[in-house]
Backbone bond lengths (Angstrom), bond angles and torsions (degrees), N, CA, C in turn:
res aa  C-N    CA-C-N  psi(-1)  N-CA   C-N-CA  omega(-1)  CA-C   N-CA-C  phi
1 M - - - 1.454 - - 1.523 109.31 -
2 T 1.280 117.70 132.77 1.457 121.47 177.34 1.514 109.36 -90.03
3 T 1.328 116.07 158.76 1.463 119.74 -178.64 1.520 112.24 -68.61
4 S 1.335 118.10 -20.81 1.459 120.30 -179.74 1.526 112.06 -87.94
5 E 1.340 117.48 -9.41 1.454 120.70 179.69 1.525 109.68 -69.43
6 K 1.328 115.78 132.48 1.468 121.13 -178.83 1.525 109.55 -88.84
7 L 1.310 116.31 130.67 1.449 122.18 175.61 1.523 108.19 -118.05
8 T 1.291 117.32 149.76 1.458 119.92 178.44 1.516 109.68 -124.75
9 T 1.307 115.19 155.69 1.451 122.84 175.46 1.519 107.16 -145.87
10 T 1.289 117.24 173.31 1.463 122.31 -176.92 1.519 109.54 -124.89
11 V 1.315 116.26 142.43 1.462 121.07 174.46 1.528 107.07 -83.33
12 S 1.329 116.27 127.55 1.465 120.26 -178.97 1.527 110.34 -77.98
13 T 1.329 115.60 173.67 1.471 120.21 177.69 1.519 111.51 -64.65
14 K 1.331 117.02 -19.85 1.470 121.64 177.28 1.532 111.61 -91.23
15 G 1.334 117.56 2.29 1.460 121.26 -179.29 1.516 113.30 82.61
16 Q 1.306 117.50 13.88 1.457 121.50 -178.62 1.523 110.95 -89.98
17 V 1.339 114.64 146.73 1.463 121.25 177.79 1.519 107.16 -125.77
18 I 1.316 116.90 132.40 1.458 121.04 177.09 1.523 107.74 -96.04
19 L 1.332 116.14 123.27 1.462 120.59 176.60 1.522 108.48 -80.90
20 P 1.313 118.26 138.61 1.458 120.51 178.41 1.525 111.38 -55.67
21 S 1.335 115.43 141.96 1.465 120.54 -175.97 1.529 112.27 -60.38
22 A 1.334 118.23 -32.76 1.466 120.20 179.51 1.532 110.79 -60.90
23 I 1.317 116.30 -39.79 1.467 120.10 179.00 1.521 109.92 -70.01
24 R 1.349 116.94 -45.38 1.468 120.02 -179.70 1.517 111.22 -60.83
25 K 1.329 117.24 -40.95 1.470 120.63 180.00 1.521 111.16 -67.44
26 R 1.333 116.42 -45.62 1.464 119.86 -178.36 1.529 111.00 -63.22
27 R 1.317 117.19 -37.76 1.465 121.84 179.96 1.525 112.91 -85.65
28 E 1.338 116.20 -7.98 1.465 122.13 -176.70 1.525 110.99 58.56
29 W 1.328 115.31 45.33 1.459 123.00 177.26 1.520 108.42 -98.47
30 G 1.319 115.28 93.82 1.458 120.12 179.06 1.519 111.10 -87.10
31 P 1.333 116.06 -179.04 1.466 120.51 177.56 1.530 110.65 -56.02
32 G 1.297 115.97 137.48 1.462 120.80 179.01 1.515 114.83 87.90
33 T 1.326 118.14 -4.01 1.463 120.80 178.43 1.522 108.99 -62.90
34 R 1.325 116.21 129.38 1.466 120.83 179.74 1.524 108.79 -92.52
35 L 1.327 115.99 130.56 1.459 122.05 -178.77 1.520 110.10 -121.75
36 E 1.327 115.62 145.42 1.461 121.20 170.14 1.516 107.61 -90.54
37 V 1.314 116.48 141.57 1.460 122.20 179.02 1.524 106.99 -115.52
38 E 1.334 115.46 122.67 1.467 120.73 -178.07 1.524 109.24 -127.53
39 E 1.313 115.41 128.84 1.458 119.38 176.86 1.525 108.45 -85.75
40 T 1.329 116.81 128.88 1.458 122.15 -179.79 1.525 108.73 -123.11
41 A 1.320 115.57 174.04 1.463 120.10 177.98 1.531 111.05 -63.96
42 E 1.346 117.04 -29.90 1.457 121.49 -177.92 1.517 113.11 -86.28
43 G 1.327 117.98 -18.09 1.460 121.02 -176.77 1.514 110.40 154.20
44 V 1.323 115.80 -140.77 1.460 122.12 -178.53 1.521 108.37 -114.03
45 L 1.324 116.07 133.73 1.455 122.53 -179.42 1.514 109.01 -109.84
46 L 1.334 116.89 129.81 1.462 122.51 174.26 1.519 108.05 -110.14
47 K 1.330 116.34 132.88 1.461 119.58 175.22 1.514 108.68 -148.43
48 L 1.326 115.73 157.97 1.460 120.32 -178.94 1.520 110.77 -57.08
49 A 1.316 115.40 135.27 1.461 120.39 175.25 1.524 107.94 -78.25
50 P 1.333 117.92 142.26 1.463 119.29 179.00 1.531 110.39 -63.77
51 V 1.322 115.37 148.37 1.455 120.63 -179.98 1.525 110.08 -67.66
52 F 1.328 116.18 -39.46 1.457 121.65 -179.93 1.523 109.04 -120.45
53 A 1.301 116.22 147.96 1.464 120.55 175.95 1.528 108.99 -66.58
54 A 1.321 115.99 145.84 1.466 120.35 177.95 1.528 109.08 -64.78
55 T 1.319 116.02 135.34 1.467 120.85 179.24 1.511 110.04 -132.81
56 Q 1.289 115.10 159.21 1.451 122.89 175.03 1.532 107.47 -112.48
57 P 1.335 118.74 156.03 1.464 119.75 -179.79 1.533 113.13 -51.64
58 N 1.325 117.41 -39.15 1.465 119.27 -178.82 1.529 112.16 -66.62
59 D 1.353 116.95 -22.66 1.458 119.99 178.55 1.525 112.39 -68.56
60 V 1.325 117.05 -29.74 1.465 120.80 -175.18 1.530 113.06 -117.24
61 F 1.320 117.76 -4.02 1.453 120.79 -178.41 1.521 110.00 -59.35
62 G 1.299 115.21 129.96 1.452 120.31 178.29 1.511 113.90 78.41
63 S 1.333 118.55 13.38 1.463 119.69 -178.44 1.521 112.12 -76.72
64 L 1.323 117.83 -20.26 1.461 121.01 176.42 1.524 109.29 -101.61
65 P 1.309 116.90 132.81 1.459 119.01 -179.09 1.525 110.58 -69.29
66 S 1.307 115.84 146.32 1.453 122.14 177.65 1.521 108.25 -130.48
67 P 1.327 116.76 119.51 1.462 118.63 -179.51 1.530 110.80 -72.71
68 G 1.294 116.16 143.85 1.458 120.61 175.75 1.512 113.60 81.19
69 A 1.321 113.16 -176.54 1.465 120.98 -178.47 1.526 110.39 -75.97
70 P 1.331 118.08 152.40 1.465 120.57 176.79 1.527 111.11 -61.50
71 R 1.317 116.31 147.57 1.469 122.02 178.77 1.524 109.85 -84.31
72 T 1.305 116.29 150.03 1.460 121.02 174.71 1.525 108.47 -82.74
73 L 1.317 116.54 166.74 1.464 120.11 176.99 1.527 110.94 -61.56
74 E 1.321 116.75 -37.94 1.461 120.44 179.62 1.531 110.52 -64.23
75 E 1.333 116.94 -40.56 1.465 120.47 178.60 1.530 110.65 -65.89
76 M 1.328 116.77 -40.12 1.467 119.60 178.41 1.527 110.81 -65.74
77 D 1.342 117.54 -43.08 1.462 121.11 177.47 1.518 110.88 -59.77
78 A 1.337 116.30 -43.24 1.465 120.68 179.88 1.532 110.34 -63.96
79 G 1.316 117.79 -39.73 1.456 121.08 178.81 1.520 112.42 -65.45
80 V 1.332 116.80 -41.57 1.467 120.65 178.22 1.526 109.58 -64.65
81 L 1.314 117.28 -43.92 1.469 121.52 179.22 1.527 110.87 -62.41
82 A 1.333 117.31 -43.54 1.469 120.85 179.55 1.527 110.70 -62.00
83 E 1.338 117.83 -42.17 1.458 120.73 179.43 1.520 110.68 -67.03
84 A 1.331 118.34 -39.67 1.469 121.28 177.75 1.524 110.07 -62.36
85 R 1.316 117.23 -42.59 1.478 120.50 178.05 1.520 110.52 -64.12
86 R 1.338 116.99 -42.19 1.464 120.55 -179.58 1.527 110.52 -61.85
87 R 1.336 117.22 -44.26 1.460 120.27 -179.64 1.519 111.28 -68.15
88 H 1.322 116.47 -38.57 1.461 119.73 -179.69 1.530 110.47 -67.27
89 A 1.312 117.37 -35.56 1.463 121.66 -177.68 1.522 112.39 -66.00
90 R 1.316 118.40 -28.23 1.457 119.35 -177.60 1.526 112.78 -87.50
91 D 1.332 118.35 -7.87 1.487 121.63 178.78 1.489 112.21 -74.40
C-alpha cells in the first residue's frame, strides 16, 4: 500500500472505527494499543499514547523516602570519590 492510496472505513453505531489491517501491521499496532486522538484543521490525527504521563522533576521530587538528614554536596562528592576508589582498588 502506498501512502497516497486512499482507504475508507465506517463509524459503527457504537462510534468505533476499524483501522485497515495494512496500517495496523505497518505501525505494529496490535490489540490493546493505546492511541491519542487529536482533532486538527486537516482532520483527525491518531498517534501512540505515551506509556507514562509527562512529569516534571517537581512532580516527583521527594517521592522516595530518605532516612536521616539530607547530605551536603561535599558529603555526596566524598561518597562518590570513596566508591570510585573502592572499585578501582579491586581491579
